[in-house]
Backbone bond lengths (Angstrom), bond angles and torsions (degrees), N, CA, C in turn:
res aa  C-N    CA-C-N  psi(-1)  N-CA   C-N-CA  omega(-1)  CA-C   N-CA-C  phi
1 M - - - 1.450 - - 1.549 106.88 -
2 G 1.331 115.17 132.35 1.451 120.28 179.88 1.526 112.95 -82.25
3 A 1.337 114.18 167.52 1.445 120.24 -178.41 1.536 112.11 -59.96
4 A 1.340 117.21 -40.36 1.455 120.37 179.96 1.529 112.26 -61.82
5 E 1.337 115.63 -36.78 1.450 118.76 177.67 1.513 112.30 -66.89
6 V 1.317 116.12 -41.11 1.458 121.14 178.84 1.541 109.71 -64.47
7 E 1.333 116.04 -44.71 1.457 119.60 177.44 1.526 111.68 -60.01
8 A 1.299 116.91 -41.63 1.478 120.60 179.76 1.527 111.00 -63.86
9 R 1.339 116.78 -39.78 1.455 120.25 178.24 1.524 111.84 -65.09
10 V 1.323 116.26 -41.54 1.449 119.93 178.56 1.515 110.24 -65.88
11 A 1.314 118.58 -41.36 1.438 122.23 178.98 1.551 110.38 -63.62
12 D 1.319 115.33 -43.40 1.468 118.82 179.12 1.539 112.36 -62.78
13 A 1.316 116.36 -31.09 1.466 120.95 -178.20 1.526 111.65 -82.24
14 N 1.321 118.10 -10.91 1.456 122.47 -177.74 1.506 110.32 -124.13
15 T 1.317 117.63 96.31 1.447 124.65 -177.04 1.528 109.47 -52.38
16 G 1.315 114.88 135.41 1.461 121.18 177.70 1.511 113.73 91.35
17 T 1.316 117.57 -8.09 1.473 120.53 178.92 1.532 110.00 -74.29
18 V 1.297 115.61 133.63 1.468 120.74 -179.94 1.532 106.68 -121.79
19 L 1.319 115.69 128.98 1.462 120.46 176.42 1.534 107.77 -93.53
20 Y 1.326 114.30 138.88 1.469 120.69 178.59 1.533 108.09 -127.21
21 D 1.292 116.85 121.33 1.466 122.39 179.74 1.515 109.67 -113.05
22 P 1.339 118.92 107.29 1.439 121.63 -179.10 1.530 113.72 -77.76
23 F 1.305 117.73 -10.09 1.475 121.64 -174.16 1.523 113.12 -54.14
24 P 1.342 120.04 -49.52 1.494 118.76 -179.63 1.531 113.33 -61.87
25 L 1.291 116.89 -31.19 1.459 120.79 -179.04 1.562 110.52 -74.69
26 L 1.324 114.95 -44.67 1.456 119.73 -177.35 1.522 113.30 -79.37
27 C 1.318 115.49 -25.44 1.481 120.42 -177.56 1.536 110.50 -131.01
28 P 1.323 117.42 64.58 1.482 119.78 -172.67 1.517 113.76 -64.32
29 S 1.336 118.21 -23.09 1.441 119.67 -177.74 1.541 112.03 -82.54
30 V 1.331 117.41 -11.08 1.444 121.48 -178.68 1.517 108.95 -97.85
31 K 1.310 116.12 125.64 1.480 120.93 -175.32 1.504 113.43 -96.52
32 D 1.316 118.28 -12.71 1.463 122.36 -174.51 1.515 109.59 -134.91
33 H 1.312 117.40 131.20 1.462 120.62 -179.17 1.545 113.13 -60.78
34 A 1.311 115.44 -16.64 1.471 118.78 178.59 1.533 111.39 -72.22
35 D 1.310 116.49 -23.64 1.473 121.20 176.88 1.516 110.10 -78.43
36 T 1.316 116.58 159.06 1.439 120.48 177.31 1.521 110.40 -89.34
37 C 1.305 114.52 149.32 1.465 120.89 178.23 1.502 108.98 -81.33
38 P 1.331 117.40 134.33 1.475 118.81 178.35 1.518 109.81 -70.26
39 L 1.292 114.62 163.67 1.489 119.65 -178.70 1.525 113.10 -79.93
40 T 1.340 116.31 -6.34 1.430 120.18 179.21 1.520 111.28 -131.72
41 N 1.311 116.07 154.65 1.465 123.13 176.56 1.517 107.08 -130.53
42 N 1.339 116.61 111.96 1.461 121.41 -176.00 1.530 112.12 56.16
43 G 1.321 116.30 37.72 1.464 121.43 179.05 1.504 116.42 84.90
44 D 1.330 116.84 -8.50 1.457 120.47 178.84 1.508 110.16 -98.22
45 S 1.314 117.25 142.32 1.444 121.32 178.69 1.531 111.06 -65.78
46 I 1.317 116.98 138.49 1.443 122.15 178.82 1.537 111.12 -88.72
47 Y 1.341 114.25 -39.96 1.456 118.47 -174.16 1.503 112.56 -111.20
48 L 1.337 115.36 139.59 1.449 122.80 174.84 1.529 108.89 -78.54
49 D 1.320 115.66 -41.45 1.463 123.18 176.88 1.541 107.54 -152.81
50 S 1.299 116.93 -163.10 1.480 120.01 -175.04 1.520 114.77 -63.30
51 W 1.332 116.91 -20.94 1.467 121.45 -173.54 1.491 116.05 -121.66
52 H 1.313 118.14 -15.76 1.474 120.91 -169.56 1.533 112.07 -121.32
53 L 1.317 114.92 138.49 1.458 121.79 174.23 1.531 109.73 -75.67
54 T 1.335 115.16 155.29 1.453 119.00 173.97 1.533 108.80 -68.76
55 R 1.306 117.06 166.85 1.454 121.52 179.39 1.514 111.04 -57.78
56 S 1.321 117.57 -46.21 1.472 120.27 -176.78 1.533 110.60 -64.23
57 E 1.315 119.06 -40.83 1.450 120.48 179.01 1.540 111.32 -70.72
58 S 1.325 115.61 -34.52 1.486 119.26 176.11 1.508 111.10 -63.03
59 L 1.320 116.92 -42.19 1.463 121.47 178.85 1.530 110.69 -66.91
60 L 1.303 117.39 -40.71 1.463 121.31 175.51 1.512 110.63 -59.10
61 L 1.330 116.85 -46.80 1.445 122.11 179.20 1.523 110.78 -65.49
62 A 1.327 118.62 -41.13 1.464 122.06 -179.81 1.521 112.20 -59.90
63 R 1.329 116.26 -44.04 1.471 119.53 179.14 1.535 110.74 -62.82
64 S 1.294 116.15 -44.11 1.441 120.54 -179.15 1.513 110.80 -65.48
65 L 1.319 116.91 -44.17 1.454 121.41 -179.86 1.552 110.05 -65.25
66 A 1.305 117.46 -38.05 1.464 121.00 178.31 1.537 110.58 -61.29
67 E 1.325 116.78 -40.39 1.479 120.68 178.68 1.536 109.76 -63.89
68 V 1.313 117.92 -42.09 1.464 121.76 -179.61 1.528 110.32 -65.61
69 I 1.326 117.25 -43.02 1.461 121.61 179.28 1.524 109.77 -63.50
70 H 1.322 117.26 -44.62 1.452 121.56 178.46 1.526 110.85 -60.13
71 A 1.330 117.56 -44.98 1.461 120.47 179.84 1.527 110.88 -65.57
72 A 1.322 116.99 -39.20 1.467 120.29 -179.34 1.521 110.15 -67.78
73 A 1.319 117.26 -37.97 1.458 120.12 178.88 1.524 111.90 -66.29
74 G 1.302 116.21 -31.82 1.462 121.25 177.79 1.525 114.19 -70.63
75 R 1.318 115.15 -19.65 1.493 118.99 -179.41 1.524 112.50 -87.55
76 R 1.303 117.80 -6.36 1.463 118.66 -175.80 1.503 111.44 -82.64
């Protein structure tokens, strides 16, 4: 069983839990989590260093995450 399946089971067992997967947003050209994410997205660098996203990717992620949080809060 993969990590995504385990996470889904835990979420299903805990009402109100919302799973958020940033992979499709940060790596739109990759269709399968088994593939590696490229270091660029539309020609722009994704990572500042080994651990940190660039400012533009952080802002992209922040907007998306804010939408998910807002939607989850509305379901309570």
